[in-house]
C-alpha positions in Angstrom: -141.7 -70.7 35.3 -138.6 -69.4 33.4 -139.4 -65.6 31.7 -136.1 -65.1 29.9 -133.4 -66.7 28.0 -130.6 -68.4 30.2 -127.1 -66.7 30.0 -124.4 -69.3 29.9 -121.2 -67.7 30.4 -118.3 -69.5 29.3 -114.5 -69.4 28.4 -114.0 -70.9 25.2 -111.6 -72.8 25.8 -112.4 -74.6 28.9 -113.4 -78.5 28.9 -116.0 -77.9 32.0 -117.7 -75.0 29.8 -118.3 -77.4 27.1 -119.7 -79.9 29.3 -122.7 -77.2 30.0 -123.1 -76.4 26.7 -123.1 -79.5 25.2 -126.1 -80.7 27.8 -128.0 -77.6 27.0 -127.7 -78.1 23.4 -128.5 -82.0 23.7 -131.6 -80.9 25.7 -132.8 -78.7 23.2 -132.7 -75.7 25.6 -133.1 -72.0 23.9 -129.6 -70.0 26.1 -127.5 -66.9 25.2 -124.0 -67.9 24.8 -121.6 -65.2 26.4 -117.5 -65.7 26.3 -116.0 -63.7 28.7 -112.5 -63.1 29.7 -110.3 -63.9 32.5 -110.7 -61.5 35.2 -113.9 -60.3 33.9 -115.2 -63.6 34.7 -115.0 -63.0 38.5 -116.4 -59.3 38.4 -119.7 -60.7 36.4 -119.8 -63.8 39.0 -119.9 -61.4 41.7 -122.3 -59.1 40.1 -124.6 -61.9 39.2 -124.5 -63.1 43.0 -122.5 -66.4 42.0 -120.6 -68.0 45.1 -117.3 -68.1 43.1 -116.1 -66.9 40.3 -115.0 -70.0 38.0 -117.1 -70.6 34.8 -119.5 -71.9 33.4 -122.2 -70.6 35.4 -125.9 -70.2 33.7 -127.9 -67.1 34.9 -132.0 -67.2 34.7 -134.6 -65.4 36.1 -132.4 -63.4 39.0 -130.2 -66.8 39.9 -127.2 -68.1 38.9 -126.5 -72.2 38.5 -122.7 -72.7 38.7 -120.5 -75.6 37.6 -121.3 -78.1 35.0 -122.6 -80.8 36.9 -124.7 -77.9 38.6 -126.4 -76.8 34.9 -127.0 -80.2 33.7 -129.2 -80.7 36.9 -130.9 -78.0 36.2 -131.3 -79.0 32.6 -132.5 -82.4 33.9 -135.1 -81.1 35.3 -136.4 -80.1 32.2 -135.5 -83.0 30.0 -134.1 -85.9 31.9 -131.4 -88.2 30.5 -131.6 -91.9 31.2 -131.6 -91.9 35.4 -128.5 -94.2 36.3 -128.3 -92.8 39.8 -125.4 -93.1 42.2 -122.9 -95.4 39.4 -123.8 -92.0 36.8 -123.0 -89.7 39.6 -119.7 -91.3 40.6 -118.3 -91.3 37.4 -119.1 -88.0 36.3 -117.5 -86.4 40.2 -114.3 -88.6 39.2 -114.2 -87.0 35.6 -114.9 -83.5 37.2 -112.6 -83.6 39.9 -109.4 -85.8 38.6 -109.0 -86.1 35.1 -111.1 -82.5 34.6 -108.3 -80.8 37.1 -105.4 -82.8 35.7 -106.0 -82.6 31.5 -106.0 -78.5 31.9 -103.0 -78.9 34.7 -101.0 -81.0 31.7 -102.1 -78.7 28.6 -101.4 -75.3 30.8 -98.1 -76.9 32.3 -96.2 -76.2 29.4 -98.5 -74.5 26.8 -98.9 -71.4 29.5 -95.6 -71.2 30.9 -93.9 -72.1 27.7 -95.6 -71.0 24.6 -98.3 -68.8 26.2 -98.6 -67.0 22.5 -100.4 -70.1 21.5 -102.7 -69.9 24.3 -104.0 -66.0 24.4 -106.2 -66.6 21.0 -108.4 -69.2 22.3 -109.0 -67.4 25.7 -110.1 -64.5 23.2 -112.0 -65.8 20.4 -115.2 -65.0 19.9 -114.7 -61.6 22.3 -115.8 -58.0 20.9 -112.2 -56.3 19.9 -111.8 -53.8 23.2 -111.7 -56.8 25.3 -109.6 -58.7 23.1 -107.2 -55.3 23.5 -108.0 -55.7 27.0 -106.5 -59.0 27.4 -103.5 -58.8 25.2 -102.4 -55.7 27.3 -102.8 -57.2 30.3 -101.7 -60.9 29.3 -98.5 -61.0 31.3 -100.4 -60.6 34.8 -103.0 -62.7 33.6 -100.9 -65.1 32.9 -98.8 -65.2 36.1 -102.2 -65.4 38.0 -103.0 -68.5 36.1 -100.0 -70.2 36.7 -100.0 -69.1 40.5 -103.9 -70.7 40.8 -103.1 -73.8 39.1 -100.0 -74.6 40.2 -98.0 -74.6 36.6 -94.8 -76.0 35.9 -93.1 -79.1 35.0 -93.0 -81.3 37.6 -96.3 -80.4 38.0 -96.9 -81.2 34.3 -95.4 -84.2 34.8 -97.6 -85.5 37.8 -100.6 -84.4 35.9 -99.3 -86.9 32.7 -99.2 -89.8 35.2 -102.9 -89.3 36.9 -104.4 -88.3 33.4 -102.6 -91.6 31.9 -104.5 -93.7 34.9 -107.7 -92.2 34.2 -107.7 -92.6 30.3 -106.7 -96.9 31.7 -110.1 -96.3 34.3 -112.3 -95.6 31.0 -110.5 -98.0 28.7 -111.3 -100.8 31.4 -115.0 -99.7 31.6 -114.9 -100.0 27.9 -112.9 -103.4 27.8 -116.2 -105.1 27.3 -117.0 -103.5 24.0 -120.5 -101.3 25.5 -121.3 -98.1 23.4 -122.5 -96.3 26.3 -120.5 -96.0 29.8 -123.5 -97.1 31.7 -126.7 -99.1 30.3 -127.5 -99.3 26.5 -128.3 -95.2 26.4 -126.6 -92.2 26.3 -126.5 -90.4 30.0 -124.8 -87.4 31.2 -121.8 -89.7 32.2 -120.7 -89.7 28.7 -121.4 -86.3 28.1 -119.4 -85.6 31.2 -116.4 -87.9 29.8 -116.1 -87.2 26.5 -116.5 -83.6 27.2 -113.8 -83.4 29.7 -111.3 -85.7 27.5 -112.0 -83.9 24.5 -109.2 -82.0 24.7 -106.9 -85.0 24.4 -109.1 -86.2 21.4 -109.9 -83.2 19.2 -113.2 -84.7 17.9 -114.1 -82.5 15.0 -117.3 -81.5 16.1 -115.7 -79.8 19.2 -116.6 -75.9 18.6 -113.1 -75.2 20.0 -110.7 -78.4 20.5 -111.2 -79.2 16.8 -108.5 -76.7 15.8 -106.4 -76.4 19.1 -102.9 -76.8 18.7 -101.1 -78.7 21.8 -97.6 -78.2 22.8 -94.6 -80.1 21.5 -94.4 -82.6 24.8 -97.9 -82.9 25.4 -98.4 -83.3 21.4 -96.0 -86.4 21.7 -97.9 -87.9 24.8 -100.9 -87.5 22.8 -100.0 -89.3 20.0 -98.8 -92.2 22.1 -102.2 -92.5 23.5 -104.2 -92.0 19.8 -105.1 -95.6 19.4 -106.0 -96.3 23.2 -109.9 -97.0 23.1 -111.0 -94.2 25.4 -110.1 -91.3 23.4 -111.9 -93.3 20.4 -114.6 -93.3 21.8 -115.1 -89.9 23.0 -114.3 -89.1 18.9 -117.5 -91.8 18.2 -119.5 -90.2 21.2 -119.1 -86.5 19.4 -120.1 -88.3 15.9 -123.0 -89.4 17.3 -124.3 -86.6 19.8 -122.7 -83.6 19.5 -123.8 -82.0 16.1 -123.5 -78.3 16.4 
């Protein structure tokens, strides 16, 4: 039995962190939200004993649960969403491993490479002043590390754009029969996964960060071209129905 309030460590800008936050909020699980700075997140993860440095990770009772899918699974032990077995797991795995990775690279390949001053304020959002100052002073180094680790650049951005377009077509196909939810007749973790991972493109008003996100110019043009796609409208509808924070 848990004896302390879980602590969720996040980047404000991360769509994977939004997925974990949404699940905990949906299950009405009390937790402390802690925004961390780039670089600091790895130090904290190591101190807590996490196997990797990536956010989100949830600390509770001396153990760490890392990754949005694992955090949802932990939450479901307490208050399960509709069990949908393998089909649900497959959708979540694909959206995390394909769309999630390339939505991120699509954005950063333009925003961080060409307009990095627009990215820094989102990373420092809700951080104490001292940490904001520290990030500002180290931003050049942080930017270079991120560019190297995520393999960012113009060609990479074009590659990710094509992959994101294909993933939107996949979800468009699932929604073509007019269904309200991706699987079955009830809201499931598949819906949380897809809606949260694609939220940077749809910018639903209910999102705690992306509702004010400014896309870089070329990305903004691509998103405008996708504006009426069924998937992005569905994301906005799902947020309106199930993401009141």
